[in-house]
Backbone as a chain_set.jsonl record, in Angstrom:
{"seq": "XXXXXXXXXXXXXXXXXXXXXXXXXXXXXXXXXXXXXXXXXXXXXXXXXXXXXXXXXXXXXXXXXXXXXXXXXXXXXXXXXXXXXXXXXXX", "coords": {"N": [[9.918, 71.735, 42.191], [12.477, 70.399, 44.2], [15.306, 71.491, 45.877], [18.474, 70.522, 47.109], [20.805, 71.199, 49.712], [24.01, 70.455, 50.766], [24.893, 69.483, 54.027], [27.39, 69.063, 55.029], [30.239, 66.997, 55.846], [32.241, 64.945, 58.0], [34.445, 66.683, 58.374], [33.376, 69.055, 57.617], [33.711, 69.36, 54.92], [32.727, 70.403, 51.786], [30.458, 71.573, 52.746], [27.454, 73.358, 52.412], [27.342, 73.144, 49.681], [25.387, 72.964, 46.759], [23.41, 70.319, 45.646], [23.657, 68.81, 42.51], [23.399, 67.31, 39.27], [26.414, 66.339, 37.849], [26.792, 66.078, 35.164], [24.564, 66.938, 33.584], [23.407, 68.98, 35.011], [21.01, 68.796, 36.416], [18.896, 69.581, 39.141], [16.763, 68.844, 40.714], [15.92, 67.28, 43.585], [14.629, 64.629, 44.009], [15.302, 63.382, 41.606], [17.993, 62.917, 41.655], [20.18, 60.397, 41.548], [22.644, 59.211, 42.334], [24.541, 60.437, 44.896], [27.067, 62.641, 45.775], [29.318, 60.88, 45.334], [32.517, 59.674, 45.936], [35.311, 60.046, 43.918], [38.489, 59.518, 42.467], [41.478, 60.41, 40.694], [44.622, 59.331, 40.619], [46.376, 61.047, 43.093], [44.473, 62.907, 43.726], [41.057, 63.773, 44.382], [37.434, 64.024, 44.217], [33.996, 64.847, 44.897], [31.044, 63.638, 43.347], [27.84, 64.053, 41.844], [25.052, 62.463, 40.338], [22.263, 62.385, 38.176], [19.382, 60.227, 37.752], [18.792, 59.779, 35.013], [21.233, 60.414, 33.629], [23.037, 58.649, 34.926], [22.139, 56.139, 34.125], [22.416, 56.257, 31.399], [23.443, 55.193, 28.104], [25.885, 56.276, 27.252], [27.256, 56.958, 29.52], [29.805, 56.23, 30.656], [31.676, 57.314, 28.795], [31.041, 60.049, 29.0], [31.635, 60.47, 31.685], [34.415, 59.995, 31.714], [35.235, 62.181, 30.151], [34.409, 64.272, 31.849], [36.234, 63.931, 33.896], [38.517, 64.663, 32.643], [39.678, 63.047, 30.678], [39.662, 62.729, 27.55], [40.327, 61.632, 24.921], [41.377, 58.895, 24.898], [40.111, 57.445, 26.856], [40.208, 56.095, 30.228], [43.054, 55.174, 30.615], [45.965, 53.368, 31.665], [49.333, 54.664, 31.903], [51.613, 53.919, 29.312], [54.136, 53.092, 30.148], [53.621, 51.806, 32.491], [52.617, 49.305, 32.088], [53.052, 45.92, 30.894], [53.153, 44.561, 27.775], [52.226, 41.698, 25.828], [52.222, 39.574, 23.008], [49.621, 37.39, 22.149], [48.685, 34.408, 20.603], [45.828, 34.185, 18.406], [42.877, 32.631, 19.627], [44.06, 31.368, 21.738]], "CA": [[11.262, 71.204, 42.251], [13.117, 70.504, 45.508], [16.755, 71.624, 45.762], [19.137, 70.112, 48.343], [22.099, 71.765, 50.053], [24.75, 69.514, 51.601], [25.199, 70.023, 55.356], [28.813, 68.865, 55.331], [30.587, 65.718, 56.45], [33.007, 64.923, 59.237], [35.304, 67.861, 58.47], [32.618, 70.119, 56.955], [34.112, 69.456, 53.518], [31.576, 70.49, 50.898], [29.31, 72.175, 53.432], [26.808, 74.438, 51.685], [27.269, 72.856, 48.245], [24.071, 72.595, 46.237], [23.498, 69.072, 44.899], [23.22, 68.873, 41.111], [24.064, 66.342, 38.412], [27.652, 66.886, 37.291], [26.803, 65.975, 33.705], [23.522, 67.722, 32.915], [23.009, 70.107, 35.846], [19.718, 68.556, 37.08], [18.94, 69.939, 40.552], [15.582, 68.346, 41.417], [16.432, 66.276, 44.509], [14.171, 63.255, 43.763], [15.892, 62.844, 40.379], [19.422, 62.68, 41.865], [20.267, 58.97, 41.808], [23.888, 58.989, 43.063], [24.861, 61.736, 45.492], [28.379, 62.865, 46.37], [30.19, 59.715, 45.279], [33.917, 60.079, 45.891], [36.125, 59.438, 42.864], [39.753, 60.209, 42.33], [42.48, 59.996, 39.737], [45.91, 59.58, 41.254], [46.329, 61.518, 44.477], [43.406, 63.888, 43.891], [39.713, 63.249, 44.244], [36.351, 64.966, 44.434], [32.686, 64.21, 45.033], [30.22, 63.856, 42.174], [26.429, 63.695, 41.938], [24.492, 62.152, 39.03], [20.827, 62.121, 38.147], [19.011, 58.898, 37.279], [18.89, 59.718, 33.551], [22.638, 60.369, 33.218], [23.658, 57.455, 35.494], [21.728, 54.967, 33.346], [22.57, 56.528, 29.959], [24.42, 54.314, 27.456], [27.175, 56.941, 27.079], [27.706, 57.456, 30.829], [31.25, 56.054, 30.812], [32.381, 58.291, 27.967], [30.818, 61.381, 29.564], [32.375, 60.517, 32.94], [35.827, 60.156, 31.369], [35.399, 63.569, 29.716], [34.281, 65.103, 33.051], [37.47, 63.791, 34.661], [39.625, 65.193, 31.861], [40.247, 62.031, 29.802], [38.784, 62.785, 26.391], [40.641, 60.884, 23.697], [41.645, 57.464, 24.99], [39.505, 56.868, 28.051], [40.99, 56.089, 31.465], [44.063, 54.142, 30.409], [47.246, 53.506, 32.357], [50.451, 55.074, 31.073], [52.246, 52.777, 28.636], [55.294, 52.642, 30.919], [53.158, 51.08, 33.671], [52.103, 47.983, 31.709], [53.86, 45.074, 30.027], [52.315, 43.956, 26.746], [52.779, 40.541, 25.12], [51.341, 39.095, 21.948], [49.09, 36.048, 22.363], [48.057, 33.955, 19.351], [44.36, 34.119, 18.414], [42.326, 31.349, 20.025], [44.795, 30.799, 22.87]], "C": [[11.798, 71.425, 43.666], [14.629, 70.491, 45.321], [17.373, 71.299, 47.117], [20.487, 70.807, 48.484], [22.767, 70.823, 51.043], [25.139, 70.164, 52.922], [26.66, 69.875, 55.747], [29.041, 67.543, 56.026], [31.385, 65.905, 57.724], [33.853, 66.185, 59.431], [34.676, 69.076, 57.778], [33.048, 70.346, 55.508], [32.852, 69.439, 52.652], [30.349, 71.125, 51.519], [28.771, 73.357, 52.633], [26.728, 74.218, 50.183], [25.847, 72.451, 47.868], [24.228, 71.336, 45.392], [22.911, 69.254, 43.505], [23.995, 67.829, 40.326], [25.285, 67.001, 37.76], [27.683, 66.861, 35.769], [25.772, 66.87, 33.034], [23.041, 68.924, 33.734], [21.668, 69.949, 36.548], [19.854, 68.827, 38.58], [17.766, 69.397, 41.365], [15.993, 67.133, 42.272], [15.921, 64.855, 44.249], [14.785, 62.605, 42.521], [17.386, 62.525, 40.529], [19.615, 61.26, 42.373], [21.5, 58.599, 42.636], [24.339, 60.348, 43.582], [26.223, 61.709, 46.173], [29.239, 61.602, 46.442], [31.626, 60.201, 45.136], [34.668, 59.321, 44.816], [37.416, 60.223, 42.745], [40.622, 59.602, 41.245], [43.827, 60.332, 40.354], [45.713, 60.006, 42.702], [45.168, 62.477, 44.747], [42.046, 63.232, 43.708], [38.687, 64.324, 44.511], [35.065, 64.172, 44.586], [31.811, 64.61, 43.853], [28.799, 63.363, 42.431], [25.907, 63.484, 40.522], [23.0, 61.905, 39.142], [20.582, 60.726, 37.573], [19.195, 58.764, 35.768], [20.337, 59.597, 33.092], [23.317, 59.082, 33.699], [23.348, 56.213, 34.653], [21.863, 55.158, 31.827], [23.633, 55.616, 29.354], [25.804, 54.951, 27.288], [27.74, 57.481, 28.395], [29.222, 57.366, 30.993], [32.057, 57.072, 30.04], [32.238, 59.707, 28.535], [31.563, 61.546, 30.886], [33.868, 60.718, 32.682], [36.115, 61.597, 30.948], [35.339, 64.514, 30.921], [35.578, 65.09, 33.86], [38.714, 64.211, 33.885], [40.307, 64.189, 30.952], [39.382, 61.916, 28.559], [39.098, 61.776, 25.3], [40.713, 59.378, 23.871], [41.047, 56.813, 26.235], [40.422, 56.954, 29.254], [42.025, 54.974, 31.399], [45.314, 54.434, 31.214], [48.313, 53.996, 31.381], [51.14, 53.829, 30.524], [53.411, 52.226, 29.458], [54.892, 51.829, 32.153], [52.612, 49.689, 33.353], [53.13, 47.241, 30.857], [52.913, 44.393, 29.061], [53.013, 42.74, 26.168], [51.741, 40.06, 24.123], [50.934, 37.662, 22.258], [48.405, 35.623, 21.073], [46.53, 33.91, 19.491], [43.914, 32.722, 18.788], [43.04, 30.718, 21.21], [44.118, 31.097, 24.178]], "O": [[11.605, 72.487, 44.257], [15.172, 69.589, 44.683], [16.873, 71.737, 48.153], [21.217, 70.981, 47.508], [22.163, 70.437, 52.044], [25.659, 71.279, 52.933], [27.112, 70.504, 56.703], [28.158, 67.026, 56.71], [31.225, 66.897, 58.435], [33.957, 66.693, 60.547], [35.379, 70.013, 57.401], [32.779, 71.402, 54.936], [32.013, 68.548, 52.785], [29.302, 71.206, 50.876], [29.523, 74.242, 52.228], [26.112, 75.015, 49.476], [25.195, 71.687, 48.581], [25.089, 71.287, 44.513], [21.811, 69.782, 43.342], [25.127, 67.499, 40.679], [25.187, 68.088, 37.192], [28.502, 67.541, 35.15], [26.07, 67.498, 32.019], [22.343, 69.791, 33.208], [21.221, 70.881, 37.217], [20.801, 68.365, 39.217], [17.781, 69.485, 42.593], [16.369, 66.09, 41.737], [16.732, 63.929, 44.266], [14.779, 61.379, 42.41], [17.982, 61.929, 39.632], [19.253, 60.953, 43.508], [21.412, 57.765, 43.537], [24.501, 61.295, 42.811], [26.493, 60.868, 47.031], [29.817, 61.295, 47.485], [31.91, 61.055, 44.296], [34.664, 58.09, 44.802], [37.431, 61.443, 42.903], [40.505, 58.419, 40.926], [44.131, 61.502, 40.585], [44.957, 59.377, 43.442], [44.913, 62.818, 45.902], [41.907, 62.257, 42.97], [39.025, 65.412, 44.978], [35.06, 62.953, 44.417], [31.827, 65.758, 43.411], [28.588, 62.383, 43.145], [26.265, 64.227, 39.608], [22.534, 61.286, 40.098], [21.477, 60.125, 36.979], [19.698, 57.745, 35.294], [20.641, 58.758, 32.244], [24.095, 58.486, 32.954], [24.201, 55.34, 34.492], [21.453, 54.286, 31.06], [24.62, 55.297, 30.016], [26.798, 54.232, 27.191], [28.602, 58.36, 28.387], [29.854, 58.33, 31.424], [33.017, 57.635, 30.565], [33.201, 60.473, 28.549], [32.067, 62.629, 31.183], [34.513, 61.521, 33.357], [37.13, 62.167, 31.347], [36.131, 65.453, 31.007], [35.972, 66.104, 34.436], [39.83, 64.129, 34.398], [41.418, 64.448, 30.489], [38.466, 61.095, 28.514], [38.183, 61.12, 24.801], [40.154, 58.647, 23.054], [41.464, 55.719, 26.613], [41.317, 57.798, 29.296], [41.879, 53.945, 32.06], [45.681, 55.591, 31.422], [48.21, 53.77, 30.175], [51.232, 52.808, 31.206], [53.646, 51.018, 29.461], [55.751, 51.224, 32.793], [52.189, 48.971, 34.26], [53.965, 47.853, 30.19], [51.972, 43.72, 29.481], [54.235, 42.729, 26.026], [50.537, 40.133, 24.369], [51.773, 36.823, 22.585], [47.627, 36.389, 20.504], [46.009, 33.63, 20.57], [44.492, 31.737, 18.331], [42.659, 29.631, 21.645], [44.606, 30.691, 25.233]]}, "num_chains": 1, "name": "protein.A"}
């Protein structure tokens, strides 16, 4: 198994972090399919790494939502931020 340590970016953010899948903990470098992808909710964000198995899993979206703290209803906008209207079926 080969383990990778991040050297850091422009501002040395994340320097020294060991790369591992955020969902299953896989650390073998050749198996890490997406590395340090930046994702954020609102004003905050972080970097995430995913292995090939988790990235292509049928339940990836649900597991990602749970990782980001959205367990029950997915990643939905607050009700006050949307306008709903009823449209007849077939329209």
